[in-house]
Structure formats: structure tokens, C-alpha cells
C-alpha positions as CSV (number, residue, x, y, z in Angstrom):
1,M,33.7,55.6,12.5
2,P,31.6,54.0,9.8
3,A,29.6,50.9,10.8
4,K,30.9,47.6,9.4
5,P,28.7,46.2,6.7
6,T,26.5,43.3,7.9
7,A,27.6,40.0,6.4
8,R,25.1,38.5,4.1
9,R,24.0,35.0,4.9
10,A,24.0,32.6,2.0
11,L,20.5,31.4,1.3
12,P,19.9,27.6,0.8
13,P,19.1,26.5,-2.7
14,P,15.3,26.3,-3.3
15,R,13.7,22.9,-2.9
16,P,12.7,21.3,-6.2
17,A,9.0,21.2,-6.9
18,P,7.5,17.8,-6.0
19,T,7.1,15.3,-8.9
20,P,3.8,16.2,-10.5
21,L,0.9,13.8,-10.6
22,P,0.2,12.3,-14.0
23,A,-2.1,14.1,-16.3
24,P,-5.7,12.8,-16.7
25,P,-5.0,11.1,-20.1
26,H,-2.0,9.2,-18.6
27,R,-4.1,8.1,-15.6
28,R,-6.8,6.8,-17.9
29,R,-4.3,4.9,-20.0
30,F,-2.8,3.3,-16.9
31,R,-6.2,2.3,-15.6
32,R,-7.2,0.8,-19.0
33,R,-4.0,-1.2,-19.4
34,L,-4.0,-2.5,-15.8
35,L,-7.7,-3.6,-15.8
36,A,-7.2,-5.3,-19.2
37,W,-4.3,-7.2,-17.8
38,Y,-6.1,-8.1,-14.6
39,R,-9.1,-9.5,-16.5
40,R,-6.8,-11.9,-18.3
41,H,-4.3,-12.8,-15.6
42,G,-5.8,-11.9,-12.1
43,R,-5.6,-14.6,-9.4
44,D,-8.7,-16.4,-8.2
45,L,-8.5,-15.9,-4.5
46,P,-11.3,-16.7,-2.0
47,W,-11.4,-13.3,-0.4
48,R,-12.1,-11.8,-3.8
49,N,-15.4,-13.7,-3.8
50,T,-16.9,-11.9,-0.8
51,R,-17.9,-8.4,0.2
52,D,-18.1,-9.3,3.9
53,P,-16.0,-6.6,5.7
54,Y,-14.9,-9.1,8.4
55,H,-13.7,-11.6,5.9
56,I,-11.8,-9.0,4.0
57,L,-10.2,-7.7,7.3
58,V,-9.1,-11.3,8.1
59,S,-7.5,-11.7,4.7
60,E,-5.7,-8.4,4.8
61,V,-4.3,-9.0,8.3
62,M,-3.2,-12.5,7.3
63,L,-1.5,-11.2,4.2
64,Q,0.7,-8.8,6.1
65,Q,4.3,-10.2,5.8
66,T,2.9,-13.6,4.7
67,Q,2.8,-15.2,1.3
68,V,-0.5,-16.0,-0.3
69,D,0.0,-19.7,-0.5
70,R,0.5,-19.9,3.2
71,V,-2.6,-17.8,3.9
72,L,-5.0,-19.8,1.7
73,P,-5.5,-22.8,4.0
74,K,-5.4,-20.7,7.2
75,Y,-8.0,-18.3,5.9
76,T,-10.5,-21.1,5.3
77,E,-9.8,-22.7,8.7
78,W,-10.1,-19.4,10.5
79,L,-13.5,-18.5,9.1
80,A,-14.8,-21.9,9.8
81,K,-13.9,-21.5,13.4
82,Y,-14.6,-17.8,13.8
83,P,-17.2,-17.0,11.1
84,S,-18.1,-13.6,12.5
85,L,-16.8,-10.7,14.6
86,D,-19.1,-11.9,17.4
87,A,-17.6,-15.4,17.3
88,L,-14.0,-14.0,17.4
89,A,-14.8,-11.5,20.1
90,T,-16.0,-14.2,22.6
91,A,-13.3,-16.8,21.8
92,R,-10.6,-17.6,24.3
93,E,-7.4,-15.8,23.6
94,D,-5.1,-18.9,23.8
95,E,-7.4,-20.7,21.3
96,V,-7.2,-17.7,18.9
97,T,-3.4,-17.7,19.0
98,A,-3.3,-21.4,18.5
99,T,-5.6,-21.2,15.5
100,W,-3.3,-18.6,14.0
101,Y,-0.3,-21.0,14.1
102,P,1.9,-21.3,12.0
103,L,1.5,-17.9,10.3
104,G,3.8,-16.1,12.9
105,Y,3.7,-12.5,13.9
106,N,1.4,-13.4,16.7
107,I,0.5,-9.8,17.5
108,R,-1.8,-10.1,14.5
109,P,-4.5,-12.5,15.9
110,R,-4.5,-10.4,19.1
111,R,-5.2,-7.3,17.1
112,L,-7.9,-9.0,15.2
113,Q,-9.6,-10.0,18.4
114,T,-9.3,-6.5,19.8
115,I,-10.9,-5.1,16.7
116,A,-13.7,-7.7,16.9
117,R,-14.4,-6.8,20.6
118,E,-14.5,-3.1,19.8
119,A,-16.8,-3.7,16.8
120,V,-19.2,-5.8,19.0
121,S,-19.2,-3.4,21.9
122,R,-19.5,-0.1,19.9
123,Y,-20.9,-0.9,16.4
124,G,-23.3,-3.9,16.8
125,G,-20.8,-6.5,15.6
126,Q,-20.2,-4.7,12.3
127,L,-17.2,-2.9,10.8
128,P,-18.0,0.8,9.9
129,A,-17.6,2.0,6.4
130,D,-16.1,5.5,6.9
131,Q,-12.3,6.0,7.0
132,A,-12.1,8.1,10.2
133,T,-13.9,5.4,12.3
134,L,-11.9,2.6,10.8
135,L,-8.7,4.3,11.6
136,S,-9.8,4.7,15.2
137,F,-9.5,0.9,15.6
138,K,-6.1,-0.1,17.0
139,G,-4.6,-2.3,14.4
140,I,-6.3,-0.7,11.3
141,G,-4.0,1.6,9.4
142,A,-4.4,3.6,6.3
143,Y,-3.8,0.6,3.9
144,T,-6.2,-1.7,5.7
145,A,-8.9,1.0,6.0
146,G,-8.6,1.6,2.2
147,A,-8.8,-2.1,1.5
148,I,-11.9,-2.5,3.6
149,R,-13.6,0.5,2.1
150,S,-12.9,-0.4,-1.5
151,F,-13.3,-4.2,-1.3
152,A,-16.2,-4.5,1.1
153,F,-18.1,-1.2,0.5
154,G,-17.1,-0.4,-3.1
155,Q,-15.9,3.1,-2.1
156,R,-13.3,5.1,-4.1
157,A,-10.5,4.5,-1.6
158,A,-6.8,4.3,-2.3
159,I,-4.4,1.6,-1.1
160,L,-0.6,1.5,-0.7
161,D,1.2,-1.6,0.3
162,T,4.7,-2.7,-0.7
163,N,3.6,-4.1,-4.0
164,V,1.5,-1.1,-5.0
165,A,4.2,1.4,-3.9
166,R,6.8,-0.4,-6.1
167,V,4.5,-0.4,-9.1
168,L,3.6,3.3,-8.8
169,F,7.2,4.3,-8.1
170,R,8.6,2.6,-11.1
171,V,5.9,3.5,-13.6
172,F,5.4,7.2,-12.6
173,V,8.5,8.3,-10.7
174,G,11.6,6.1,-11.5
175,Q,14.2,8.0,-9.4
176,G,14.8,9.0,-5.9
177,A,14.5,7.2,-2.6
178,P,11.5,5.0,-2.9
179,K,11.0,4.3,0.8
180,S,11.5,7.8,2.1
181,H,8.7,9.5,4.1
182,A,8.4,12.2,1.4
183,M,8.1,9.6,-1.4
184,T,5.6,7.6,0.6
185,R,3.4,10.7,0.9
186,H,3.7,11.3,-2.8
187,L,2.8,7.7,-3.7
188,W,-0.3,7.9,-1.5
189,K,-1.4,11.0,-3.4
190,L,-0.6,9.2,-6.7
191,S,-2.6,6.2,-5.6
192,E,-5.5,8.5,-4.7
193,A,-5.4,10.2,-8.0
194,L,-5.4,6.9,-10.0
195,V,-8.4,5.2,-8.3
196,P,-11.2,5.2,-10.8
197,I,-14.8,6.1,-10.1
198,R,-16.0,2.7,-11.3
199,H,-14.3,-0.8,-11.0
200,V,-12.6,0.3,-7.8
201,F,-12.5,-3.3,-6.5
202,D,-10.9,-4.7,-9.6
203,F,-8.5,-1.8,-9.9
204,N,-7.0,-2.1,-6.4
205,Q,-6.9,-5.9,-6.7
206,A,-5.1,-5.5,-10.0
207,L,-2.5,-3.2,-8.5
208,M,-1.6,-5.8,-5.9
209,D,-1.5,-8.6,-8.4
210,F,0.6,-6.6,-10.9
211,G,3.2,-6.0,-8.2
212,A,3.2,-9.6,-7.1
213,M,3.3,-11.1,-10.6
214,I,4.9,-8.7,-13.1
215,C,6.5,-5.7,-11.4
216,V,8.2,-7.9,-8.7
217,A,11.0,-6.7,-6.5
218,R,13.8,-8.6,-8.2
219,Q,13.9,-9.5,-11.9
220,P,10.6,-7.8,-12.9
221,R,9.1,-9.2,-16.1
222,C,9.6,-6.1,-18.2
223,L,9.4,-7.9,-21.5
224,V,5.7,-8.8,-21.0
225,C,4.8,-5.7,-19.0
226,P,1.9,-3.7,-20.5
227,M,3.3,-0.6,-18.8
228,A,6.8,-0.8,-20.3
229,K,6.0,2.0,-22.8
230,G,6.1,5.1,-20.7
231,C,7.5,3.5,-17.6
232,R,10.0,5.8,-15.8
233,A,12.1,2.8,-14.6
234,Y,12.2,1.0,-18.0
235,P,14.6,-0.6,-18.8
236,Y,14.9,-1.9,-15.3
237,A,18.4,-1.5,-13.8
238,P,18.8,-3.1,-10.3
239,E,21.9,-1.1,-9.5
240,R,20.2,2.2,-10.3
241,E,17.3,1.3,-8.0
242,A,19.7,0.2,-5.3
243,R,21.5,3.5,-5.4
244,A,18.2,5.4,-5.3
245,A,17.2,3.5,-2.2
246,V,20.0,5.2,-0.3
247,G,20.3,8.3,-2.4
248,R,18.9,11.8,-2.1
249,D,15.1,12.2,-2.3
250,P,14.1,14.4,-5.2
251,L,11.0,15.4,-3.4
252,R,12.9,16.8,-0.4
253,Q,16.5,17.8,-1.2
254,A,18.6,18.8,1.8
255,T,20.9,21.8,1.7
256,P,24.4,20.7,0.5
257,R,27.1,20.8,3.1
258,R,30.1,23.1,2.7
259,R,33.5,21.5,2.5
260,R,35.9,22.4,5.2
261,R,39.1,24.0,4.0
262,P,42.3,22.1,4.8
């Protein structure tokens, strides 16, 4: 009796190739336009007038989930009371929390003090400059480590916060799920590719200002945007972005489900 032929299993469709990184000429054009815009319109903020790693750490932690205008007076007050990592490390915890008020998210001052104590006990009261050691601190993630490295130490380090991710997604991608894990990984690679060798401080500050002032979440100012020509999301369509936020990720497409027969 002849053997029955083995049923062939349908192979899933191949995954699409990840969105490629922009070519070097496109990267240079983006850097040039962004830096030109920043030199005309960048905000004058106190933490941009220092290269002290501790001061920059304080500003970055305060700016998490908090508007700039609320941070400005508290930043000055905090540094007047705790001018160094040593001063913060030895302060009473209840006083640290009280000084933080009313910024909210009170886990943040506790994390700052934990970082200060570790820096004092292990690194002589200084924040280290290398990424691996910064990431070993509880409370310092990839974004904060990149900010400290680029703003305090002038290193070629990428950043990716909400504003930066929105700018890079709209200008260079334009479709897909902007907040998916795969897209976030791609945007980190994109941010790393775009960081210039020179003017790193200005470039990263410019990215954040551009997302806060021009490429805002709602009603972006496309008519005055220097990136409009060549922007993948131009003209901006909020309904398209809303659909993309819950749609399929072009960087990681799942196998389509088969319909059940009635």
C-alpha cells in the first residue's frame, strides 16, 4: 500500500526588511537644518549654561513628565540647597522629598539621592562618563545616560525621549506603530546614526526643542517647519497617525490569521 503523501505546511510570509537608515547626505542635511533652526530659536535654559554632570542629572530627572516652566524655579532652588552630590547624599530623606514639592512623582527625588549616595561611596562624589557605569546606577536609563554623556562630557551619545522619538518618526519613518518595541529600537538606531561628531551638545538640545516647539504632538507647525520638504509625515494627518498608533508595525509584521470557514 503506497504511503500517503506528507501534507506540506504553509510557510509564513517573509518579514519585511526594516526601514533603512537615511543615507549620509540625508543625515547631513537634517543636521544642518536642525542646527540652523536651533541657533535662531533655541530656548535659553539654565541647565544649558553648565557642563556639571550633577546639574545636568538634576535637570533631566526633573524634566521627566514635567513641563519646563514648572521645573525652572525648582531647579534653582534645589541646587541652592543641594549644590553637589555630596550635599544631596548626606541630606535627610524627608527634607529631600519636601524640597521636591510640588513637582510630583516623588520616586524621583529618592532616586536622585540614591544615585548621589552611590556616586559618593563608589566614585568619589562624581558621576562617571562611560555608558556602562552610568547604566549601572538605579534610576539612570539609556536616555539619561546619553544626556549626561553628551551634555556634560561632550561625547557622541544618542538620546531618545518622547519629543525626539516623535520628530525622528515623522521625519524619517512616517508610518507604522510609533510606540512599538520594534519601532523604538529602530528610532534608537536612527538617533545614533544622526548624532554628529561635532556640536553634539547643540544637536541633542535642538532635537528636544524642535519636538517641544515645532513638531509637537498635536497641531505641529508644519508651515514653518524646516524639515517639511522630505518629511515622511508631511502633510500631517492626525487621523493617519492615530490609526498607525494601533496598527501593524511595518518593522515586525505578524503572520496573518486564516479565516474560519462558516
